[in-house]
C-alpha positions in Angstrom: -13.7 -22.1 -51.3 -16.9 -20.2 -51.0 -17.8 -21.8 -47.7 -14.3 -20.9 -46.3 -14.7 -17.3 -47.5 -18.2 -17.2 -45.9 -16.8 -18.4 -42.6 -14.1 -15.8 -42.6 -16.6 -13.1 -43.3 -18.8 -14.3 -40.5 -15.8 -14.4 -38.1 -14.9 -10.9 -39.0 -18.5 -9.7 -38.5 -18.6 -11.4 -35.1 -15.4 -9.6 -34.1 -16.6 -6.3 -35.5 -20.1 -6.3 -34.0 -20.8 -4.4 -30.8 -20.9 -6.4 -27.6 -24.3 -7.4 -26.4 -25.8 -6.6 -22.9 -24.6 -10.0 -21.5 -21.1 -9.5 -22.7 -20.9 -5.9 -21.3 -22.1 -7.1 -17.9 -19.6 -9.9 -18.0 -16.8 -7.5 -18.9 -17.8 -5.1 -16.1 -18.0 -8.0 -13.6 -14.6 -9.3 -14.6 -13.0 -5.9 -14.3 -14.7 -5.3 -10.9 -13.6 -8.7 -9.7 -9.9 -8.1 -10.6 -10.0 -4.7 -8.8 -11.5 -6.3 -5.7 -8.8 -9.1 -5.7 -6.0 -6.5 -6.3 -7.2 -4.4 -3.3 -7.6 -7.5 -1.2 -3.9 -8.3 -1.9 -2.9 -4.8 -1.0 -4.9 -4.9 2.2 -3.6 -8.3 3.2 0.0 -7.0 2.7 -0.7 -3.9 4.8 -2.3 -6.1 7.5 0.8 -8.4 7.6 3.0 -5.3 8.0 0.8 -3.9 10.6 0.7 -7.1 12.7 4.5 -7.5 12.5 5.1 -3.9 13.2 2.7 -3.7 16.2 4.3 -6.7 17.8 7.8 -5.4 17.1 7.1 -1.9 18.4 8.0 -2.6 22.0 11.3 -3.9 20.9 11.8 -1.0 18.6 11.3 1.4 21.5 13.5 -0.7 23.8 16.5 -1.4 21.6 16.2 1.3 19.0 18.7 1.5 16.0 21.3 -0.2 18.2 19.5 -3.5 17.4 20.9 -3.3 13.9 24.5 -2.9 15.1 24.7 -5.2 18.1 26.1 -8.6 17.6 24.9 -10.3 20.8 21.7 -12.5 21.1 21.5 -13.2 24.8 17.9 -13.8 26.1 19.1 -14.4 29.7 20.5 -10.8 29.9 17.9 -9.2 27.7 20.4 -8.2 25.1 19.6 -8.6 21.4 21.2 -7.6 18.1 21.0 -8.8 14.5 24.1 -7.5 12.8 25.5 -11.1 12.3 22.1 -12.3 11.0 21.9 -9.4 8.5 25.5 -10.1 7.4 24.8 -13.8 7.0 21.5 -13.2 5.1 23.1 -10.8 2.6 26.4 -12.8 2.3 24.7 -16.1 1.6 22.0 -14.7 -0.7 24.5 -12.7 -2.8 26.8 -15.7 -3.0 23.9 -18.0 -4.0 22.7 -15.5 -6.6 26.2 -15.3 -8.2 26.2 -19.0 -8.7 22.5 -19.4 -9.6 22.6 -16.4 -11.9 25.6 -17.5 -14.0 24.4 -21.1 -14.3 20.8 -20.1 -14.8 21.7 -17.7 -17.6 23.7 -20.4 -19.4 20.7 -22.8 -19.0 18.3 -20.2 -20.3 20.4 -19.5 -23.4 21.0 -23.3 -24.0 17.2 -24.0 -23.8 16.1 -20.9 -25.8 18.3 -20.7 -28.8 17.9 -24.0 -30.6 20.9 -25.9 -29.3 18.9 -29.0 -28.7 16.1 -30.9 -30.4 12.7 -29.8 -29.2 11.8 -32.9 -27.3 15.2 -33.0 -25.5 14.8 -29.3 -24.8 11.4 -29.8 -23.2 12.8 -32.7 -21.1 15.6 -30.5 -19.8 13.3 -27.6 -19.1 11.0 -29.9 -17.1 13.9 -31.2 -15.1 15.1 -27.7 -14.2 11.6 -26.6 -13.2 11.2 -29.8 -11.1 13.9 -28.5 -8.8 11.4 -25.9 -7.5 9.1 -28.7 -6.3 11.6 -30.3 -4.0 10.8 -29.3 -0.3 13.2 -27.1 1.5 13.8 -29.6 4.3 14.8 -32.3 1.7 17.4 -29.9 0.3 18.7 -29.4 3.9 19.0 -33.1 4.5 20.8 -33.6 1.1 23.1 -30.8 2.0 24.0 -32.3 5.4 24.6 -35.9 4.1 26.0 -35.2 0.6 27.2 -31.6 0.0 29.1 -31.0 3.3 31.0 -34.4 3.1 31.9 -33.7 -0.6 33.1 -30.2 0.1 35.0 -30.9 3.3 38.3 -32.3 1.7 38.6 -29.4 -0.8 37.7 -26.8 1.9 40.2 -28.1 4.3 42.9 -28.2 1.6 42.1 -24.6 0.7 42.4 -23.7 4.4 45.8 -25.4 4.7 47.2 -23.8 1.5 45.5 -20.4 1.5 44.5 -19.9 5.1 46.1 -16.5 5.1 43.3 -15.3 2.9 40.2 -14.1 4.7 38.0 -16.3 2.4 39.7 -19.5 3.6 40.7 -18.6 7.1 38.6 -21.4 8.6 38.2 -25.1 7.8 34.9 -26.9 7.1 34.3 -29.1 10.1 30.5 -29.1 9.8 27.7 -26.7 8.6 29.0 -23.5 7.1 28.3 -20.6 4.8 29.4 -22.0 1.5 27.5 -25.3 1.7 24.4 -23.3 2.6 24.9 -20.9 -0.3 25.5 -23.7 -2.7 22.3 -25.5 -1.8 20.5 -22.1 -1.8 21.8 -21.5 -5.3 20.2 -24.8 -6.5 16.9 -23.8 -4.9 17.0 -20.4 -6.6 18.1 -21.8 -10.0 14.7 -22.7 -11.4 13.3 -19.2 -10.8 16.3 -17.5 -12.5 16.4 -20.0 -15.4 12.6 -20.0 -16.1 12.2 -16.3 -16.1 15.4 -15.7 -18.1 14.1 -18.1 -20.8 10.9 -16.2 -21.1 12.9 -12.9 -21.4 15.1 -14.3 -24.1 12.1 -15.8 -26.0 10.4 -12.4 -25.9 13.2 -10.8 -28.1 11.5 -10.2 -31.5 12.4 -12.6 -34.3 13.0 -9.6 -36.6 15.9 -8.6 -34.4 17.4 -12.1 -34.7 16.8 -12.1 -38.5 18.4 -8.7 -38.8 21.6 -9.6 -36.9 22.0 -12.9 -38.8 21.3 -11.1 -42.0 24.3 -8.9 -41.3 26.6 -12.0 -41.1 26.8 -12.4 -37.3 27.5 -15.8 -35.9 25.2 -17.4 -33.3 27.4 -16.4 -30.4 27.8 -12.9 -31.6 24.0 -12.6 -32.0 23.5 -14.0 -28.5 26.2 -11.9 -26.8 25.8 -8.6 -28.6 22.1 -8.4 -29.4 19.8 -11.0 -27.8 21.1 -10.9 -24.2 21.3 -7.0 -24.1 17.7 -6.9 -25.5 16.5 -9.3 -22.8 18.6 -7.6 -20.1 15.7 -6.1 -18.2 13.8 -9.4 -18.0 17.0 -11.2 -16.9 17.7 -8.7 -14.3 14.1 -9.1 -13.1 14.8 -12.9 -12.8 17.8 -12.1 -10.7 15.8 -9.8 -8.4 13.2 -12.5 -7.9 15.9 -15.1 -7.2 17.5 -12.8 -4.7 14.1 -12.2 -3.0 13.6 -16.0 -2.8 17.1 -16.4 -1.3 16.6 -13.7 1.3 13.5 -15.4 2.7 14.7 -19.1 2.6 14.4 -20.7 6.0 14.6 -24.4 6.6 17.6 -25.4 4.4 19.7 -22.5 5.7 18.7 -23.3 9.3 20.0 -26.8 8.8 23.2 -25.9 6.9 24.5 -22.4 7.8 25.7 -23.3 11.3 23.5 -20.8 13.3 26.5 -19.0 14.8 26.2 -15.3 15.5 29.5 -14.2 14.1 30.7 -12.0 11.2 33.4 -13.5 9.0 34.4 -13.3 5.4 35.4 -17.0 5.4 33.4 -19.1 3.1 33.5 -22.1 5.4 32.8 -20.5 8.8 29.4 -21.0 10.5 27.0 -18.1 10.2 23.4 -17.2 10.8 20.5 -15.6 8.9 17.5 -13.6 9.9 15.0 -16.2 8.6 16.9 -19.1 10.2 17.1 -17.2 13.5 13.3 -16.6 13.4 12.6 -20.3 12.8 14.9 -21.6 15.5 14.3 -19.1 18.3 10.5 -18.7 18.2 9.4 -22.0 19.8 11.2 -21.3 23.1 11.1 -17.5 23.1 9.9 -15.4 26.0 7.9 -12.2 25.7 11.0 -9.9 25.3 12.7 -12.3 22.8 9.5 -12.7 20.8 9.3 -8.9 20.5 13.0 -8.9 19.4 12.2 -11.6 16.8 9.3 -9.6 15.5 11.8 -6.6 15.1 14.1 -8.9 13.2 11.2 -10.0 11.0 10.4 -6.4 10.3 14.0 -5.8 9.2 13.9 -8.9 6.9 10.7 -7.6 5.4 12.2 -4.1 4.9 15.3 -5.6 3.2 13.2 -7.7 0.9 11.0 -4.8 0.0 14.0 -2.5 -0.7 15.5 -5.2 -3.0 12.3 -5.6 -4.9 11.7 -1.8 -5.3 15.3 -1.3 -6.5 14.8 -4.2 -8.9 11.5 -2.9 -10.3 13.1 0.6 -10.7 16.1 -0.8 -12.6 13.9 -3.1 -14.8 11.6 -0.2 -15.7 14.6 2.1 -16.4 16.3 -0.6 -18.6 13.0 -1.2 -20.5 12.5 2.5 -21.2 16.1 2.8 -22.4 15.7 -0.2 -24.7 12.5 1.1 -26.2 14.2 4.4 -26.8 17.0 2.6 -28.8 14.5 0.6 -30.8 
């Protein structure tokens, strides 16, 4: 007992003592190194924007704002527009986020609130996170050979029965928007589920104990206390998932159909900004390369706006929650 008490006193003395010269130098070096790395990241981001912007500037001067509203992409006649690509990017990303967000939130609750034994929970968590390690091109091949054939009968039946609705006005004969969005949702799912789990686990135990002490059931505690308390973190997960979906390239290039058209139908071919960049760059001439750089600048701006809006909303929600607590 005396030796343990002595050890505790020595530990407290070690914590309470002033740092020595070596520790102070290490602390200063560490803080200086983190500042240097932070500024390098900022400078690298600015350099990327500068390079894209400088290469896109001739196309910005040539096509102007009409580039955002034109639907044609005709290198032979020097006419370029990205309205269908913007539509396809936003439509597929939001559709994928709706699917991945709902399933990812259910998975996060399932793996965070003690529904499973700890070993089984760890195995499920590992399986979900393993989805993020699958290469994008593998998802694309799986979508072509598995997802599209599985969806085709149901999609064609919906077209025959409800073809008068804009969502089902076309049949699924090959690549299309919904198969691409479904595969994209699976790719986004690990991000949404993992960050949502962290947000739910960050809810203080005293809050859980208080709501259970008031006689609430598990589902009442989850729905009325835990999820609202973790709302800012869950929304942050959705924003990160949307950012991942907006920039996805290879799987969408293989599955979306690469057709420059604007349609509400879930099964019609479409196009996205990232897929258009990947497919058109290898054979692009000088003018088309500048137009593609303009499209890349637009994609960068959309992603930046989404992340800024998400950061603002998360900060606002966190401040509101702290005010309530």
